[in-house]
MARBA-3410 file (N, C-alpha, C, O; in Angstrom, 1 decimal):
124
-18.8,14.9,3.7,-17.7,14.5,2.7,-17.3,13.1,3.0,-17.1,12.7,4.2 ~ -17.0,12.3,2.0,-16.5,11.0,2.2,-15.1,11.0,2.8,-14.3,11.8,2.4 ~ -14.8,10.0,3.6,-13.5,9.9,4.2,-12.8,8.7,3.4,-13.4,7.6,3.3 ~ -11.7,9.0,2.8,-11.0,8.1,1.9,-9.6,7.9,2.2,-8.9,8.9,2.7 ~ -9.0,6.8,1.8,-7.6,6.5,1.9,-7.2,5.8,0.6,-8.0,5.4,-0.2
-5.9,5.8,0.4,-5.3,5.1,-0.8,-4.6,3.9,-0.4,-3.8,3.9,0.5 ~ -4.8,2.8,-1.1,-4.1,1.5,-0.9,-3.4,1.1,-2.1,-4.0,0.9,-3.2 ~ -2.1,0.9,-1.9,-1.2,0.4,-3.0,-0.9,-1.1,-2.7,-0.1,-1.4,-1.8 ~ -1.6,-1.9,-3.4,-1.6,-3.3,-3.1,-1.2,-4.2,-4.3,-1.1,-3.7,-5.4 ~ -0.8,-5.4,-4.0,-0.5,-6.4,-5.1,-1.8,-6.7,-5.8,-2.9,-6.6,-5.2
-1.7,-7.1,-7.0,-2.9,-7.4,-7.8,-3.5,-8.8,-7.4,-4.6,-9.1,-7.8 ~ -2.7,-9.6,-6.6,-3.2,-10.9,-6.2,-4.5,-10.8,-5.4,-4.6,-10.1,-4.4 ~ -5.5,-11.5,-5.9,-6.8,-11.4,-5.4,-6.9,-12.0,-4.0,-7.9,-11.7,-3.2 ~ -6.0,-12.8,-3.5,-6.0,-13.3,-2.2,-5.8,-12.3,-1.1,-6.3,-12.5,0.0 ~ -5.2,-11.2,-1.4,-4.9,-10.2,-0.4,-5.9,-9.0,-0.4,-5.9,-8.2,0.6
-6.7,-8.9,-1.4,-7.6,-7.7,-1.4,-8.6,-7.6,-0.3,-8.6,-6.6,0.4 ~ -9.4,-8.6,0.0,-10.4,-8.6,1.0,-9.7,-8.5,2.4,-10.2,-7.7,3.2 ~ -8.7,-9.3,2.8,-8.1,-9.1,4.1,-7.6,-7.7,4.4,-7.8,-7.1,5.4 ~ -7.0,-7.1,3.3,-6.5,-5.7,3.5,-7.6,-4.7,3.6,-7.6,-3.8,4.5 ~ -8.6,-4.7,2.8,-9.7,-3.8,2.8,-10.4,-3.9,4.2,-10.8,-2.9,4.8
-10.7,-5.1,4.6,-11.3,-5.4,5.9,-10.5,-4.8,7.0,-11.1,-4.1,7.9 ~ -9.2,-5.0,7.0,-8.3,-4.5,8.1,-8.3,-3.0,8.1,-8.5,-2.4,9.2 ~ -8.2,-2.4,7.0,-8.2,-0.9,6.9,-9.5,-0.3,7.5,-9.5,0.6,8.3 ~ -10.6,-0.9,7.0,-11.9,-0.3,7.4,-12.2,-0.6,8.9,-12.9,0.1,9.5 ~ -11.6,-1.7,9.4,-11.7,-2.0,10.8,-10.9,-1.2,11.8,-11.2,-1.0,12.9
-9.8,-0.6,11.2,-8.8,0.1,12.0,-8.8,1.6,11.8,-8.2,2.3,12.6 ~ -9.5,2.1,10.8,-9.6,3.5,10.5,-11.0,3.9,10.2,-11.7,3.2,9.5 ~ -11.4,5.1,10.6,-12.8,5.6,10.4,-12.9,6.1,9.0,-12.9,7.4,8.8 ~ -13.0,5.3,8.0,-13.1,5.7,6.6,-14.3,5.1,5.9,-14.9,4.1,6.4 ~ -14.7,5.8,4.8,-15.8,5.3,4.0,-15.4,4.5,2.8,-16.0,3.5,2.5
-14.3,4.9,2.1,-13.8,4.2,0.9,-12.3,4.1,0.9,-11.6,4.8,1.5 ~ -11.9,3.0,0.2,-10.5,2.7,0.0,-10.2,2.8,-1.6,-10.8,1.9,-2.3 ~ -9.4,3.7,-2.0,-9.0,3.7,-3.4,-7.9,2.8,-3.6,-6.9,2.9,-2.9 ~ -8.1,1.7,-4.4,-7.1,0.7,-4.5,-6.3,0.8,-5.9,-7.0,0.8,-6.9 ~ -5.0,0.8,-5.8,-4.2,0.9,-7.0,-3.3,-0.4,-6.9,-2.7,-0.7,-5.9
-3.4,-1.2,-7.9,-2.7,-2.5,-7.9,-1.6,-2.7,-8.9,-1.7,-2.1,-10.0 ~ -0.7,-3.5,-8.6,0.5,-3.8,-9.5,1.0,-5.2,-8.9,1.0,-5.4,-7.7 ~ 1.4,-6.0,-9.8,2.0,-7.3,-9.3,3.3,-7.0,-8.5,4.2,-6.4,-9.0 ~ 3.3,-7.4,-7.3,4.5,-7.2,-6.4,4.7,-5.7,-6.1,5.8,-5.2,-6.2 ~ 3.6,-5.0,-5.7,3.6,-3.5,-5.5,4.7,-3.1,-4.6,5.3,-2.0,-4.9
5.0,-3.8,-3.5,6.0,-3.3,-2.6,7.4,-3.2,-3.3,8.1,-2.3,-3.1 ~ 7.7,-4.3,-4.0,8.9,-4.3,-4.8,9.0,-3.3,-5.9,10.1,-2.7,-6.1 ~ 7.9,-3.1,-6.6,7.8,-2.0,-7.6,8.1,-0.7,-7.0,9.0,0.1,-7.6 ~ 7.5,-0.3,-6.0,7.7,1.0,-5.3,9.1,1.2,-4.8,9.6,2.3,-4.8 ~ 9.7,0.1,-4.3,11.0,0.2,-3.6,12.1,0.2,-4.7,13.1,0.8,-4.4
11.9,-0.5,-5.8,13.0,-0.8,-6.7,12.9,-0.1,-8.1,14.0,0.2,-8.7 ~ 11.7,0.1,-8.6,11.6,0.6,-10.0,11.9,2.1,-10.0,11.4,2.8,-9.2 ~ 12.6,2.5,-11.0,12.9,3.9,-11.1,11.6,4.7,-11.6,11.2,5.7,-11.1 ~ 11.0,4.2,-12.7,9.8,4.8,-13.2,8.5,4.3,-12.7,8.1,3.2,-13.0 ~ 8.0,5.0,-11.8,6.7,4.6,-11.2,5.6,5.7,-11.5,4.7,6.0,-10.8
5.8,6.4,-12.6,5.0,7.6,-13.0,3.5,7.2,-13.1,2.7,8.0,-12.7 ~ 3.2,6.1,-13.6,1.7,5.7,-13.7,1.1,5.5,-12.3,0.0,5.8,-12.1 ~ 1.9,4.9,-11.4,1.4,4.7,-10.1,1.2,6.1,-9.4,0.2,6.3,-8.7 ~ 2.2,6.9,-9.6,2.1,8.3,-9.0,0.9,9.1,-9.5,0.3,9.8,-8.8 ~ 0.6,8.9,-10.8,-0.5,9.5,-11.4,-1.8,9.1,-10.7,-2.7,9.9,-10.4
-1.9,7.8,-10.5,-3.1,7.3,-9.8,-3.2,7.8,-8.4,-4.3,8.1,-7.9 ~ -2.1,7.8,-7.7,-2.1,8.4,-6.3,-2.5,9.8,-6.3,-3.3,10.2,-5.4 ~ -2.1,10.6,-7.3,-2.4,12.0,-7.4,-4.0,12.2,-7.5,-4.6,13.1,-6.9 ~ -4.6,11.3,-8.4,-6.0,11.4,-8.5,-6.7,11.1,-7.2,-7.6,11.8,-6.8 ~ -6.2,10.0,-6.5,-6.8,9.7,-5.2,-6.7,10.8,-4.2,-7.6,11.1,-3.5
-5.5,11.4,-4.1,-5.3,12.5,-3.1,-5.9,13.8,-3.5,-6.6,14.4,-2.7 ~ -5.6,14.2,-4.8,-6.1,15.6,-5.2,-7.6,15.7,-5.5,-8.2,16.6,-5.1 ~ -8.1,14.6,-6.1,-9.5,14.7,-6.5,-10.5,14.0,-5.5,-11.6,14.5,-5.2 ~ -10.0,12.8,-5.0,-10.9,12.1,-4.1,-10.6,12.5,-2.6,-11.3,12.0,-1.7 ~ -9.6,13.3,-2.4,-9.3,13.8,-1.0,-8.9,12.7,-0.1,-9.2,12.7,1.1
-8.1,11.7,-0.6,-7.6,10.7,0.3,-6.7,11.3,1.3,-5.9,12.2,1.1 ~ -6.7,10.7,2.6,-5.9,11.3,3.7,-4.8,10.5,4.1,-3.9,11.0,4.9 ~ -4.7,9.2,3.8,-3.6,8.3,4.2,-3.3,7.4,3.0,-4.1,7.2,2.1 ~ -2.0,6.9,3.0,-1.6,6.0,2.0,-1.1,4.7,2.6,-0.3,4.7,3.6 ~ -1.6,3.6,2.1,-1.2,2.3,2.6,-0.4,1.6,1.5,-0.8,1.6,0.4
0.7,0.9,1.9,1.5,0.1,1.0,1.5,-1.3,1.5,1.8,-1.6,2.7 ~ 1.2,-2.3,0.6,1.0,-3.7,1.1,2.0,-4.6,0.4,2.3,-4.5,-0.8 ~ 2.6,-5.5,1.2,3.3,-6.6,0.7,2.7,-7.9,1.3,2.0,-7.8,2.3 ~ 2.9,-9.0,0.7,2.3,-10.2,1.2,3.1,-11.5,1.0,3.9,-11.6,0.1 ~ 2.7,-12.5,1.8,3.3,-13.9,1.8,2.9,-14.5,0.4,1.9,-14.2,-0.2
3.8,-15.3,-0.1,3.6,-16.0,-1.4,3.3,-15.1,-2.6,2.5,-15.4,-3.4 ~ 4.0,-14.0,-2.6,3.8,-13.0,-3.7,4.5,-13.5,-4.9,5.8,-13.7,-4.9 ~ 3.8,-13.7,-6.0,4.4,-14.2,-7.2,5.0,-13.1,-8.1,5.9,-13.3,-8.9 ~ 4.5,-11.9,-7.9,5.1,-10.7,-8.6,6.4,-10.2,-8.0,7.1,-9.4,-8.6 ~ 6.6,-10.5,-6.7,7.8,-10.1,-6.0,8.2,-11.3,-5.1,8.0,-11.2,-3.9
8.8,-12.3,-5.6,9.1,-13.6,-4.9,10.3,-13.5,-4.1,11.4,-14.1,-4.4 ~ 10.3,-12.7,-3.0,11.4,-12.6,-2.1,11.0,-13.0,-0.7,9.9,-13.3,-0.4 ~ 12.0,-13.1,0.2,11.7,-13.5,1.6,11.0,-12.5,2.4,11.0,-11.3,2.0 ~ 10.5,-12.8,3.6,9.7,-11.9,4.4,10.5,-10.7,4.8,10.0,-9.6,4.8 ~ 11.8,-10.9,5.2,12.6,-9.8,5.6,12.8,-8.7,4.5,12.6,-7.5,4.7
13.0,-9.2,3.3,13.2,-8.3,2.2,11.8,-7.6,1.8,11.8,-6.4,1.5 ~ 10.7,-8.3,1.9,9.4,-7.7,1.7,9.2,-6.5,2.7,8.9,-5.4,2.3 ~ 9.5,-6.8,4.0,9.3,-5.8,5.0,10.3,-4.6,4.8,9.9,-3.4,4.9 ~ 11.5,-4.9,4.3,12.4,-3.8,4.0,11.9,-3.0,2.8,12.0,-1.7,2.8 ~ 11.4,-3.6,1.8,10.8,-2.9,0.6,9.6,-2.1,1.0,9.4,-1.0,0.4
8.8,-2.6,1.9,7.6,-1.9,2.3,8.1,-0.6,3.0,7.5,0.5,2.7 ~ 9.1,-0.7,3.8,9.6,0.5,4.5,10.2,1.5,3.5,10.0,2.7,3.6 ~ 11.0,1.0,2.5,11.6,1.8,1.5,10.5,2.5,0.7,10.6,3.7,0.3 ~ 9.5,1.8,0.3,8.4,2.3,-0.5,7.7,3.4,0.3,7.3,4.5,-0.3 ~ 7.5,3.2,1.6,6.8,4.2,2.4,7.7,5.5,2.5,7.1,6.6,2.4
9.0,5.3,2.7,9.9,6.5,2.7,9.8,7.2,1.4,9.8,8.5,1.3 ~ 9.8,6.5,0.3,9.7,7.1,-1.1,8.5,7.9,-1.3,8.5,9.1,-1.7 ~ 7.3,7.4,-0.9,6.1,8.1,-1.0,5.9,9.2,0.0,5.2,10.2,-0.3 ~ 6.5,9.1,1.1,6.4,10.2,2.1,7.1,11.4,1.6,6.7,12.5,1.9 ~ 8.2,11.3,0.8,8.8,12.4,0.2,7.9,13.1,-0.8,8.0,14.4,-0.9
7.1,12.4,-1.5,6.1,13.0,-2.4,4.9,13.6,-1.7,4.4,14.7,-2.1 ~ 4.5,13.0,-0.6,3.3,13.5,0.2,3.7,13.6,1.6,3.2,12.8,2.4 ~ 4.5,14.6,2.0,5.0,14.8,3.4,3.9,15.0,4.4,4.0,14.7,5.6 ~ 2.7,15.5,4.0,1.6,15.8,4.9,0.7,14.6,5.1,-0.3,14.7,5.8 ~ 0.9,13.5,4.4,0.1,12.3,4.5,0.8,11.2,5.3,2.0,11.0,5.2
0.1,10.5,6.2,0.6,9.4,6.9,0.7,8.2,5.8,-0.2,8.0,5.1 ~ 1.9,7.6,5.8,2.1,6.5,4.9,2.3,5.2,5.8,3.2,5.2,6.6 ~ 1.5,4.2,5.6,1.5,3.1,6.5,1.8,1.8,5.7,1.1,1.6,4.6 ~ 2.7,1.0,6.1,3.1,-0.2,5.5,2.4,-1.4,6.1,2.3,-1.5,7.4 ~ 1.8,-2.3,5.3,1.1,-3.4,5.8,1.8,-4.7,5.2,2.2,-4.7,4.1
1.8,-5.8,6.1,2.2,-7.1,5.6,1.1,-8.1,5.8,0.5,-8.1,6.9 ~ 0.8,-8.9,4.8,-0.2,-9.9,4.9,0.6,-11.2,5.0,1.3,-11.7,4.1 ~ 0.4,-11.8,6.2,1.2,-13.0,6.5,0.7,-14.3,5.9,-0.3,-14.3,5.2 ~ 1.3,-15.4,6.3,1.0,-16.7,5.7,-0.4,-17.3,6.1,-0.8,-18.3,5.6 ~ -1.0,-16.6,7.1,-2.4,-17.0,7.5,-3.4,-15.9,7.0,-4.6,-15.9,7.4
-2.9,-15.0,6.1,-3.7,-14.0,5.5,-4.2,-13.0,6.5,-5.3,-12.3,6.3 ~ -3.5,-12.8,7.6,-3.8,-11.8,8.6,-2.9,-10.6,8.3,-1.7,-10.7,7.8 ~ -3.4,-9.4,8.5,-2.7,-8.2,8.2,-2.0,-7.6,9.4,-2.5,-7.6,10.5 ~ -0.7,-7.2,9.2,0.1,-6.6,10.3,0.6,-5.3,9.8,1.0,-5.1,8.7 ~ 0.6,-4.3,10.7,1.2,-3.0,10.4,2.7,-3.1,10.6,3.1,-3.5,11.7
3.5,-2.8,9.6,4.9,-2.9,9.8,5.7,-1.7,9.6,6.9,-1.6,9.9 ~ 5.1,-0.6,9.1,5.9,0.6,8.9,4.9,1.8,8.9,3.8,1.7,8.4 ~ 5.4,2.9,9.5,4.6,4.1,9.5,5.6,5.3,9.2,6.6,5.4,9.9 ~ 5.2,6.1,8.2,6.1,7.3,7.9,5.2,8.5,8.1,5.7,9.6,7.9
END
């Protein structure tokens, strides 16, 4: 069976490859299901209605058997133009929110810094 995880990332193309490479380098997985939204960390932390994102996560978990959830925020995000501290806070809030929905899944927050390197910043 394929080993899969779910990644909730910004739609910004600059962060896709660094994040996918980091996840595959740090976890023994075959595939990453990627769900994107402009400023994903802010959307998950602040928006009340995230039903479409939750629907996609359910497909990834229930049908594709994803075992972990990653939430990504990044430097120079145009969809969520806030400072680094607020990004990190929002990643943590988003992770807490999703952990309530999927208590048996590890939820991991990632930050892509100004040199496009990935850092683990939150684990729920």
